[in-house]
C-alpha positions as CSV (number, residue, x, y, z in Angstrom):
1,M,-24.4,4.6,8.0
2,A,-23.6,1.7,10.3
3,D,-22.3,-0.3,7.3
4,R,-19.9,2.5,6.3
5,E,-18.6,2.6,9.9
6,K,-18.1,-1.1,10.0
7,L,-16.2,-1.1,6.7
8,H,-14.1,1.8,8.0
9,D,-13.3,-0.1,11.1
10,L,-12.3,-3.2,9.1
11,R,-10.0,-1.1,6.9
12,Q,-8.4,0.4,10.0
13,Q,-7.9,-3.0,11.5
14,A,-6.4,-4.2,8.2
15,H,-4.0,-1.2,8.2
16,N,-3.0,-1.8,11.8
17,A,-2.3,-5.5,10.8
18,G,0.0,-4.4,8.1
19,I,-2.3,-4.9,5.1
20,E,-1.5,-1.8,3.1
21,G,-3.5,-0.5,0.2
22,N,-6.8,-2.1,1.3
23,S,-9.1,0.7,0.0
24,K,-10.4,-1.3,-2.9
25,M,-10.9,-4.5,-1.0
26,T,-14.5,-5.7,-0.2
27,E,-15.7,-6.4,3.3
28,D,-15.4,-10.1,2.8
29,Q,-11.9,-9.8,1.4
30,L,-10.9,-7.7,4.4
31,R,-12.3,-10.2,6.8
32,Q,-10.6,-13.1,5.0
33,A,-7.2,-11.3,5.0
34,L,-7.5,-10.4,8.7
35,R,-8.3,-14.0,9.6
36,K,-5.2,-15.1,7.7
37,V,-3.0,-12.5,9.4
38,G,-4.5,-13.6,12.7
39,K,-3.3,-17.1,12.0
40,G,0.2,-15.9,11.3
41,A,0.2,-15.2,7.5
42,E,2.3,-12.5,6.0
43,P,0.0,-9.4,5.6
44,Q,0.6,-8.8,1.9
45,L,0.3,-12.5,1.1
46,A,-3.0,-12.6,2.9
47,K,-4.1,-9.6,0.9
48,R,-3.2,-11.2,-2.4
49,E,-4.9,-14.5,-1.5
50,A,-8.1,-12.7,-0.3
51,K,-8.3,-10.7,-3.6
52,S,-7.8,-13.8,-5.8
């Protein structure tokens, strides 16, 4: 159950950061995209780069 909560929290953080449509992203992809946004990247660009 803790893993599901952690993933849910990551998805919520991504949503709050402007990364829309993140429901199919893996935990690693979410973390990578959030790091990029944290460094100033555009949210959707960070999402695309994390998924590729």
